DRENVODO-412711 format. One line per field, with one value per atom (N, C-alpha, C): residue number from 1; residue in one letter; atom name; x, y, z. Coordinates in steps of 0.001 Angstrom, whole numbers. Layout:
BEGIN
num = c(NUM:...)
residu = c(a:...)
atome = c(CA:...)
X = c(X:...)
Y = c(Y:...)
Z = c(Z:...)
//
This chain:
BEGIN
num = c(1:1:1:2:2:2:3:3:3:4:4:4:5:5:5:6:6:6:7:7:7:8:8:8:9:9:9:10:10:10:11:11:11:12:12:12:13:13:13:14:14:14:15:15:15:16:16:16:17:17:17:18:18:18:19:19:19:20:20:20:21:21:21:22:22:22:23:23:23:24:24:24:25:25:25:26:26:26:27:27:27:28:28:28:29:29:29:30:30:30:31:31:31:32:32:32:33:33:33:34:34:34:35:35:35:36:36:36:37:37:37:38:38:38:39:39:39:40:40:40:41:41:41:42:42:42:43:43:43:44:44:44:45:45:45:46:46:46:47:47:47:48:48:48:49:49:49:50:50:50:51:51:51:52:52:52:53:53:53:54:54:54:55:55:55:56:56:56:57:57:57:58:58:58:59:59:59:60:60:60:61:61:61:62:62:62:63:63:63:64:64:64:65:65:65:66:66:66:67:67:67:68:68:68:69:69:69:70:70:70:71:71:71:72:72:72:73:73:73:74:74:74:75:75:75:76:76:76:77:77:77:78:78:78:79:79:79:80:80:80:81:81:81:82:82:82:83:83:83:84:84:84:85:85:85:86:86:86:87:87:87:88:88:88:89:89:89:90:90:90:91:91:91:92:92:92:93:93:93:94:94:94:95:95:95:96:96:96:97:97:97:98:98:98:99:99:99:100:100:100:101:101:101:102:102:102:103:103:103:104:104:104:105:105:105:106:106:106:107:107:107:108:108:108:109:109:109:110:110:110:111:111:111:112:112:112:113:113:113:114:114:114:115:115:115:116:116:116:117:117:117:118:118:118:119:119:119:120:120:120:121:121:121:122:122:122:123:123:123:124:124:124:125:125:125:126:126:126:127:127:127:128:128:128:129:129:129:130:130:130:131:131:131:132:132:132:133:133:133:134:134:134:135:135:135:136:136:136:137:137:137:138:138:138:139:139:139:140:140:140:141:141:141:142:142:142:143:143:143:144:144:144:145:145:145:146:146:146:147:147:147:148:148:148:149:149:149:150:150:150:151:151:151:152:152:152:153:153:153:154:154:154:155:155:155:156:156:156:157:157:157:158:158:158:159:159:159:160:160:160:161:161:161:162:162:162:163:163:163:164:164:164:165:165:165:166:166:166:167:167:167:168:168:168:169:169:169:170:170:170:171:171:171:172:172:172:173:173:173:174:174:174:175:175:175:176:176:176:177:177:177:178:178:178:179:179:179:180:180:180:181:181:181:182:182:182:183:183:183:184:184:184:185:185:185:186:186:186:187:187:187:188:188:188:189:189:189:190:190:190:191:191:191:192:192:192:193:193:193:194:194:194:195:195:195:196:196:196:197:197:197:198:198:198:199:199:199:200:200:200:201:201:201:202:202:202:203:203:203:204:204:204:205:205:205:206:206:206:207:207:207:208:208:208:209:209:209:210:210:210:211:211:211:212:212:212:213:213:213:214:214:214:215:215:215:216:216:216:217:217:217:218:218:218:219:219:219:220:220:220:221:221:221:222:222:222:223:223:223)
residu = c(m:m:m:s:s:s:t:t:t:r:r:r:k:k:k:r:r:r:h:h:h:e:e:e:i:i:i:r:r:r:g:g:g:n:n:n:r:r:r:q:q:q:s:s:s:a:a:a:l:l:l:l:l:l:g:g:g:t:t:t:l:l:l:a:a:a:g:g:g:w:w:w:s:s:s:m:m:m:k:k:k:l:l:l:l:l:l:v:v:v:a:a:a:t:t:t:l:l:l:r:r:r:l:l:l:e:e:e:v:v:v:r:r:r:d:d:d:l:l:l:s:s:s:g:g:g:i:i:i:g:g:g:s:s:s:p:p:p:e:e:e:t:t:t:a:a:a:v:v:v:p:p:p:p:p:p:a:a:a:i:i:i:y:y:y:i:i:i:l:l:l:w:w:w:h:h:h:n:n:n:r:r:r:f:f:f:f:f:f:t:t:t:v:v:v:p:p:p:a:a:a:a:a:a:w:w:w:n:n:n:k:k:k:i:i:i:c:c:c:r:r:r:r:r:r:h:h:h:r:r:r:q:q:q:c:c:c:v:v:v:a:a:a:l:l:l:t:t:t:s:s:s:a:a:a:s:s:s:r:r:r:d:d:d:g:g:g:d:d:d:m:m:m:v:v:v:a:a:a:r:r:r:a:a:a:m:m:m:a:a:a:v:v:v:f:f:f:g:g:g:l:l:l:g:g:g:a:a:a:v:v:v:r:r:r:g:g:g:s:s:s:s:s:s:s:s:s:r:r:r:r:r:r:a:a:a:v:v:v:a:a:a:a:a:a:l:l:l:v:v:v:g:g:g:l:l:l:k:k:k:r:r:r:a:a:a:l:l:l:q:q:q:d:d:d:g:g:g:r:r:r:d:d:d:v:v:v:c:c:c:l:l:l:t:t:t:p:p:p:d:d:d:g:g:g:p:p:p:r:r:r:g:g:g:p:p:p:r:r:r:y:y:y:q:q:q:i:i:i:q:q:q:p:p:p:g:g:g:v:v:v:i:i:i:n:n:n:l:l:l:a:a:a:e:e:e:s:s:s:t:t:t:g:g:g:a:a:a:p:p:p:i:i:i:i:i:i:p:p:p:v:v:v:h:h:h:v:v:v:r:r:r:f:f:f:a:a:a:s:s:s:a:a:a:w:w:w:r:r:r:l:l:l:q:q:q:t:t:t:w:w:w:d:d:d:r:r:r:f:f:f:v:v:v:i:i:i:p:p:p:k:k:k:p:p:p:f:f:f:s:s:s:r:r:r:v:v:v:c:c:c:v:v:v:t:t:t:f:f:f:a:a:a:e:e:e:a:a:a:i:i:i:t:t:t:l:l:l:p:p:p:r:r:r:r:r:r:m:m:m:d:d:d:a:a:a:t:t:t:a:a:a:f:f:f:e:e:e:n:n:n:a:a:a:r:r:r:l:l:l:s:s:s:i:i:i:e:e:e:s:s:s:l:l:l:l:l:l:v:v:v:n:n:n:g:g:g:t:t:t:d:d:d:d:d:d:a:a:a)
atome = c(N:CA:C:N:CA:C:N:CA:C:N:CA:C:N:CA:C:N:CA:C:N:CA:C:N:CA:C:N:CA:C:N:CA:C:N:CA:C:N:CA:C:N:CA:C:N:CA:C:N:CA:C:N:CA:C:N:CA:C:N:CA:C:N:CA:C:N:CA:C:N:CA:C:N:CA:C:N:CA:C:N:CA:C:N:CA:C:N:CA:C:N:CA:C:N:CA:C:N:CA:C:N:CA:C:N:CA:C:N:CA:C:N:CA:C:N:CA:C:N:CA:C:N:CA:C:N:CA:C:N:CA:C:N:CA:C:N:CA:C:N:CA:C:N:CA:C:N:CA:C:N:CA:C:N:CA:C:N:CA:C:N:CA:C:N:CA:C:N:CA:C:N:CA:C:N:CA:C:N:CA:C:N:CA:C:N:CA:C:N:CA:C:N:CA:C:N:CA:C:N:CA:C:N:CA:C:N:CA:C:N:CA:C:N:CA:C:N:CA:C:N:CA:C:N:CA:C:N:CA:C:N:CA:C:N:CA:C:N:CA:C:N:CA:C:N:CA:C:N:CA:C:N:CA:C:N:CA:C:N:CA:C:N:CA:C:N:CA:C:N:CA:C:N:CA:C:N:CA:C:N:CA:C:N:CA:C:N:CA:C:N:CA:C:N:CA:C:N:CA:C:N:CA:C:N:CA:C:N:CA:C:N:CA:C:N:CA:C:N:CA:C:N:CA:C:N:CA:C:N:CA:C:N:CA:C:N:CA:C:N:CA:C:N:CA:C:N:CA:C:N:CA:C:N:CA:C:N:CA:C:N:CA:C:N:CA:C:N:CA:C:N:CA:C:N:CA:C:N:CA:C:N:CA:C:N:CA:C:N:CA:C:N:CA:C:N:CA:C:N:CA:C:N:CA:C:N:CA:C:N:CA:C:N:CA:C:N:CA:C:N:CA:C:N:CA:C:N:CA:C:N:CA:C:N:CA:C:N:CA:C:N:CA:C:N:CA:C:N:CA:C:N:CA:C:N:CA:C:N:CA:C:N:CA:C:N:CA:C:N:CA:C:N:CA:C:N:CA:C:N:CA:C:N:CA:C:N:CA:C:N:CA:C:N:CA:C:N:CA:C:N:CA:C:N:CA:C:N:CA:C:N:CA:C:N:CA:C:N:CA:C:N:CA:C:N:CA:C:N:CA:C:N:CA:C:N:CA:C:N:CA:C:N:CA:C:N:CA:C:N:CA:C:N:CA:C:N:CA:C:N:CA:C:N:CA:C:N:CA:C:N:CA:C:N:CA:C:N:CA:C:N:CA:C:N:CA:C:N:CA:C:N:CA:C:N:CA:C:N:CA:C:N:CA:C:N:CA:C:N:CA:C:N:CA:C:N:CA:C:N:CA:C:N:CA:C:N:CA:C:N:CA:C:N:CA:C:N:CA:C:N:CA:C:N:CA:C:N:CA:C:N:CA:C:N:CA:C:N:CA:C:N:CA:C:N:CA:C:N:CA:C:N:CA:C:N:CA:C:N:CA:C:N:CA:C:N:CA:C:N:CA:C:N:CA:C:N:CA:C:N:CA:C:N:CA:C:N:CA:C:N:CA:C:N:CA:C:N:CA:C:N:CA:C:N:CA:C:N:CA:C:N:CA:C:N:CA:C:N:CA:C:N:CA:C:N:CA:C:N:CA:C:N:CA:C:N:CA:C:N:CA:C:N:CA:C:N:CA:C:N:CA:C:N:CA:C:N:CA:C)
X = c(141501:141296:141793:142568:143108:142006:142288:141317:141024:142054:141870:140931:141109:140263:138821:138636:137278:136516:137230:136580:136619:137148:137320:136034:135669:134554:135145:134746:135348:134478:135148:134467:135476:135181:136051:135205:135854:135092:134332:134930:134257:132969:133043:131837:130796:131259:130321:129597:130346:129752:128799:129251:128405:127141:127277:126111:125106:125598:124698:123996:124745:124129:123086:123397:122436:121166:121326:120169:119267:119870:119063:118449:119150:118569:117357:117483:116342:115171:115468:114416:113708:114469:113876:113021:113512:112737:111453:111579:110401:109339:109786:108828:107916:108337:107509:106510:106687:105904:104507:103628:102339:102549:103022:103441:102290:101888:100837:101488:101182:101731:100582:100632:99626:100252:99621:100150:99213:99550:98774:99342:100474:101188:100857:100363:100071:101211:102350:103502:103274:102345:102110:101244:100689:99799:100506:100740:101400:100606:99291:98457:98602:99122:99281:100622:100571:101794:102560:103081:103892:105322:105875:107238:108263:109505:110559:110574:110592:110349:111503:111500:112486:111783:112081:111525:112398:111778:112553:111991:112864:112487:113617:113320:114359:115327:116562:117638:117312:116633:116377:115184:114562:113320:113478:114674:114715:114655:114629:114713:113639:112398:111303:110943:111520:111084:111456:112650:112921:111895:111504:110505:109147:108793:107518:107503:108618:108713:108606:109301:109223:107788:107044:105680:104770:104980:104062:104688:106029:106678:107634:108096:109243:109040:107819:107606:107578:107367:107212:108031:108840:109685:111070:112050:113403:113794:114697:115065:116521:117161:118503:118458:119264:119348:120694:120688:121934:122549:123771:124496:125851:126444:127705:128834:129941:131090:131965:131580:132354:132090:132817:132563:131164:130690:129310:128338:128641:127800:127835:128998:129099:128217:128191:127323:125855:125468:124073:123746:124676:124451:124276:125079:124965:123647:123227:121951:120797:120855:119792:119744:120912:120960:120164:120083:119289:117823:117374:115988:115833:116919:116854:117028:117495:117731:119196:119424:120782:121269:122466:123036:123806:123730:124605:125413:126733:127598:128063:127869:128328:127513:127982:127287:127732:127209:127573:129049:129662:131053:132047:131569:132470:131726:132304:131752:130367:130141:128830:128421:129336:129009:128766:129626:129458:128134:127755:126493:125322:125364:124282:124151:125281:125262:124663:125046:124528:123023:122535:121094:120329:120855:120200:120168:121258:121316:120302:120175:119204:117787:117435:116105:115904:116918:116821:116648:117220:117115:115816:114947:113650:113583:114613:114612:114254:113576:113342:114638:114719:115855:115326:116075:115669:116758:116360:117309:116848:117817:117526:118085:117254:117759:118357:118285:119000:120274:120594:121795:122951:124162:124431:124765:124847:125274:124377:123260:122352:122607:121944:121097:119841:119415:118240:117006:116199:114922:115088:116219:116402:116808:116023:116290:117444:118442:119532:119091:119703:119204:119389:120215:120512:119280:118330:117141:116285:116239:115491:116178:117508:118267:117979:117953:117725:116336:115318:113948:113766:114365:114235:114908:116071:116841:116340:115666:115205:113710:112942:111493:110860:111657:111117:110278:109146:108331:108984:108775:109219:108064:108340:107334:107818:107238:107609:107160:108009:107692:107641:106484:106286:106278:106966:107003:106641:105628:105216:105307:105849:106102:105221:104574:103785:104687:105779:106708:108089:109096:110406:111520:112736:113928:114485:115053:115710:117164:118060:119478:120040:121159:121805:122772:122258:123033:122549:123250:122881:121433:120928:119581:118543:118987:118087:117434:118278:117818:116795:115710:114566:114539:114451:114309:113015:112078:110813:111008:110226:110282:109548:110045:109399:107910:107127:105682:104892:105557:104854:104246:103457:102804:103615:103809:104496:103665:103492:102762:103705:103836:104657:103729:103803:102946:103777:103492:104061:103068:103418:102478:102320:101397:101152:102411:102618:103817:103766:104950:105119:106043:105567:106400:106777:108062:108555:108755:108580:108846:110340:110658:112052:112559:113855:114549:113898:113750:113214:114266:113801:114741:115043:115954:116424:115292:114362:113260:112314:111948:111057:111720:113028:113775:113701:113987:113977:112567:111566:110185:109797:110237:109958:110645:111899:112636:111935:111538:110892:109521:108796:107477:107572:108517:108676:109233:110141:110659:109527:108651:107524:106590:106347:105484:106067:107372:108017:108056:108296:108292:106907:105864:104508:104077:104756:104458:105300:106024:106933:106383:106249:105564:106357:107685:108466:109172:108767:109459:109030)
Y = c(171197:169904:169992:169034:169059:168816:169241:169026:167545:166724:165285:164734:165140:164633:165110:166356:166875:166063:165461:164717:163206:162793:161374:160730:159577:158784:157714:157728:156826:155601:154512:153256:152126:151079:149917:148680:147546:146314:146339:146992:147069:147888:149060:149882:149200:148463:147737:146649:145909:144839:145389:146420:147007:147618:148257:148850:147805:146716:145638:145008:144788:144257:145221:146529:147521:147481:147338:147274:146090:144931:143753:143863:144508:144742:145662:146702:147593:146809:145974:145213:144272:143617:142703:143445:144594:145350:145900:146432:146988:145914:144670:143580:143355:143793:143619:144763:145855:147060:146981:147766:148030:149282:149053:150135:150571:151812:152392:153380:153236:154125:154878:156188:157038:157708:157533:158093:159184:160436:161579:162149:161608:162136:161406:160175:159371:158513:158531:157764:156255:155830:154403:153794:154611:154115:154164:153002:153010:153780:153899:154598:156119:156602:158043:158484:159434:159864:160879:160433:161311:161279:162419:162428:162089:161814:161577:162691:162304:163247:163284:164356:164541:164325:163219:162987:163701:164397:165026:164603:164306:163944:164334:164534:164891:163729:164087:163101:162028:162405:161437:160541:160643:159929:158799:158543:157667:156179:155784:154361:153528:154001:153202:153591:154669:155168:154232:153620:152684:151552:151008:149938:150453:151678:152269:152506:153033:153258:151934:150909:149586:149076:149332:148802:149312:150558:151130:151408:151398:151858:150878:149886:149077:148493:148117:147416:148331:149631:150490:151777:151986:153175:152768:153608:153429:154684:154513:155637:155540:156701:156777:157734:157453:158305:159013:160264:161005:160635:160136:159836:160535:160793:161522:160679:161337:160653:159983:160077:159499:158000:157362:155949:155739:156706:156608:156631:157466:157512:156205:155539:154226:153210:153279:152373:152606:153880:154190:153693:153890:153431:151918:151205:149741:149300:150021:149703:149943:151038:151336:150302:149746:148731:147485:147188:146046:146216:147469:147767:148041:147878:148078:149508:150385:151784:151986:152806:153181:154337:154837:155939:156885:158169:159198:159711:159707:160028:161473:162200:163571:164347:165537:166392:167823:168751:170153:170403:169522:169731:168925:167940:167116:166611:166841:166401:166995:168253:168876:168977:169434:169605:168251:167273:165941:165314:165551:165011:165646:166968:167655:167140:166942:166407:164998:164183:162821:162782:163681:163746:164200:165211:165673:164567:163827:162741:161647:161348:160335:160754:162018:162514:162473:162857:162819:161397:160428:159027:158373:159163:158647:158063:158313:157800:158894:158508:159426:159601:160696:160898:161207:160807:160996:161768:162853:163711:163956:164150:164621:166036:167063:168424:169103:168461:169010:168221:167242:166437:166963:166384:165287:165715:167038:167469:168527:168855:169819:171237:172206:172091:171251:170600:169742:170567:169997:170580:171939:172128:173314:172872:173294:172896:173714:173015:173666:173984:174972:175428:174450:173417:172514:171878:171440:170773:171745:173019:174021:174278:174359:174506:173364:172139:170961:170998:171308:171355:172486:173633:174797:174542:173909:173731:172584:171593:170430:170443:171198:171160:169954:169123:167928:168324:167665:167981:167501:168257:167865:167174:166007:165285:165183:165980:165850:164498:163904:162618:162820:162560:162709:161331:161209:159936:160194:159494:159624:158261:158282:157063:157028:155901:155756:155511:154783:154469:154236:154955:154889:155266:154845:155306:156504:157477:158624:158668:158529:158443:159805:159805:161042:161515:161714:162222:163640:164335:165728:165840:164787:164854:164134:163541:162729:161652:160850:159822:158905:158623:157901:156461:155507:154088:153585:153111:152636:151381:151260:150063:148923:147694:146554:146493:146123:145904:147197:148335:149610:150043:151108:151635:152804:152801:153886:154282:155575:156079:156903:156509:157242:157836:159145:159846:160489:160110:160784:161882:163116:164225:164659:165574:166083:166756:166580:167104:168626:169219:170669:170934:171730:172094:173565:173842:175211:175844:177152:177833:177861:177947:178060:179488:179616:180905:181893:181484:182375:183408:184590:185557:185180:185933:185553:185525:186474:186532:185346:185045:183920:182601:182506:181298:181067:182114:181978:181715:182347:182093:180641:180092:178690:177772:178102:177284:177287:178463:178568:177892:178006:177387:175868:175293:173834:173364:174150:173818:173790:174778:174835:173645:173290:172145:170849:170682:169454:169431:170572:170647:170326:170858:170637:169168:168404:166982:166126:166753:166035:166070:164919:164843:165416:165580:166076:167393:168073:169302:170479)
Z = c(163368:162711:161268:160807:159459:158437:157176:156100:155927:156039:155869:156928:158176:159246:159096:158597:158412:157373:156435:155357:155588:156712:156986:157492:156933:157450:158357:159605:160575:160810:161112:161384:161371:162103:162115:162417:162542:162764:164075:165077:166372:166277:165644:165526:164647:163630:162772:163561:164373:165164:166214:166936:167982:167390:166235:165593:165150:164589:164163:165364:166450:167672:168227:168174:168645:167808:166489:165607:165924:166144:166468:167855:168792:170120:170021:169191:168956:168377:167410:166733:167702:168573:169553:170568:171048:172020:171394:170169:169502:169267:169068:168848:170054:171232:172431:172614:171869:172115:171511:172079:171436:170583:169364:168486:167594:167759:166923:165958:164665:163652:162989:163064:162435:161218:160080:158842:158338:158649:158172:156885:156451:155286:153996:154105:152925:152440:153145:152662:152746:153608:153779:152709:151839:150788:149445:148808:147491:146443:146640:145665:145763:146892:147082:146509:145602:144909:145748:146897:147734:147199:146808:146255:147332:146938:147934:148969:150239:151327:152307:153112:154178:155505:156187:157520:158548:159488:160557:161906:162827:164185:165110:166370:167331:167519:167806:167928:168973:170037:171113:170845:169664:169379:168375:167843:166676:166982:168255:168597:167887:167865:167310:165875:165355:164045:162890:162852:161748:161672:162816:162811:162362:162791:162379:160871:160332:158890:158146:158637:158015:157952:158988:159111:158005:157556:156575:155206:155140:153904:153254:153967:153521:152116:151768:150506:149285:149491:148314:148369:149420:149488:149971:149660:150165:150933:151899:152751:153167:153292:153870:155053:156054:157244:157270:157691:157856:159200:159179:160411:160348:161498:161524:160929:160613:160035:161092:162364:163466:163605:164532:164802:165377:166178:166665:165487:164496:163301:162535:162532:161886:162607:163939:164695:164356:164276:163935:162535:161586:160215:160168:160929:160947:161591:162628:163271:162309:161552:160594:159475:159121:158070:158451:159747:160216:159814:159726:159351:157855:157103:155661:155213:156113:155758:155389:154369:154005:154851:154565:155349:154459:154791:154244:155419:155282:156415:156355:157462:157552:158559:158924:159883:159653:160454:160308:160621:161414:161800:160962:160202:159394:158156:156983:155703:155446:155842:155689:154222:153375:151963:151304:151600:151016:151464:152724:153229:152506:152302:151604:150175:149513:148147:148148:149124:149210:149454:150298:150569:149334:148634:147415:146367:146242:145265:145620:146911:147327:146942:147192:146833:145323:144564:143108:142593:143308:142916:143391:144049:144455:145849:146660:148032:149025:150094:151201:151992:152736:153636:155038:156043:157437:158174:158840:159541:160968:161853:163207:163294:163095:162881:164106:165283:166441:166724:165897:166080:165245:165425:166350:167781:168037:169375:169999:169380:169964:169488:170124:171322:171084:172139:172058:171694:170804:170383:169697:169020:168187:166785:165802:164423:163854:163322:162622:161191:160545:159238:158089:158264:157157:156535:157358:156822:156017:156425:155672:154338:154352:153105:152141:152666:151825:151201:151997:151486:150481:150781:149897:148546:148571:147339:146482:147081:146322:146042:146826:146694:147354:148033:148687:149903:150126:151295:152587:153649:154983:155696:156279:157050:158492:159402:160827:161374:162207:162828:164338:164924:166366:167016:168140:168864:170315:170792:172187:172875:174097:174857:176100:176332:177554:178755:178536:179626:179017:179526:178880:179846:179492:180175:179409:180120:179500:179966:179026:179353:179736:180454:180880:179798:178592:177471:177158:176246:175949:175473:174785:174229:175082:176219:177040:176179:175539:174599:175250:174508:175064:174545:175474:175140:175769:174971:175544:176387:177430:178258:177560:177702:177044:177366:176353:176458:176702:176566:176729:175403:175457:174257:173708:172393:171704:170487:170307:169142:168272:167014:166043:164996:164825:163870:162772:161531:160369:159989:160317:160187:158726:158514:157172:156609:155313:154668:154567:154645:154524:153343:152384:151234:151341:151307:151431:150053:149958:148680:148371:147112:146689:146887:147089:147134:148108:149341:150373:150774:151170:151726:153171:153800:155139:156161:156057:157013:156840:155594:155331:155735:155486:155855:157364:158144:159599:160120:159518:159930:159677:158551:158239:159245:159568:160537:161897:162365:163679:163685:162587:162507:162579:161851:161858:163194:163773:165098:166125:166098:167026:166820:165561:165263:165817:165673:166148:167675:168295:169754:170317:169672:170147:170059:169227:169127:170056:170965:171862:173288:173900:175188:176345:176213:177339:177032:175940:175559:176411)
//
């Protein structure tokens, strides 16, 4: 892959339109759900001084999370989501915009450094960031080191997000993407924040990664 292509952000009118339609479809479907949001982190309370945070959730779980975040945070917090630099990433970014979330474009395979810089800048500017640490291509339910690097270098707390579905469709994709069935019950939990120490050695870094991975897996109903 050429240097130019590695740094290219892809998108066109078609991906913009499809992404916006997807966002509104998500919003309409979520409106039918019995959506329960549990906030163990304190982010939903304006009186709680929770610093800009890193939300992490599995790639196949994000369908209901923008609406859940909106329900408790929209009026007093801002958030950006990391999406890939591909046209699929453009669609996701456009869908997230329907819910009022911004986007930082990049992934481990394209624009990785630019994405990391963008996420750090968002946290410094007082915005939360949202990552799917097993995306964009897996392996499913395995945390990649990027999120640990981000938390370690910025001091921002990590907030695991657990999503459980009473009834849902699971697509035949690498992540078995989950779409809740209309009028079903969905529970989204923003768990207690985790703050990592700065400048960990390799052993402490890997232990932190495995511990957070285990915590996120344990909050997943089909893992």
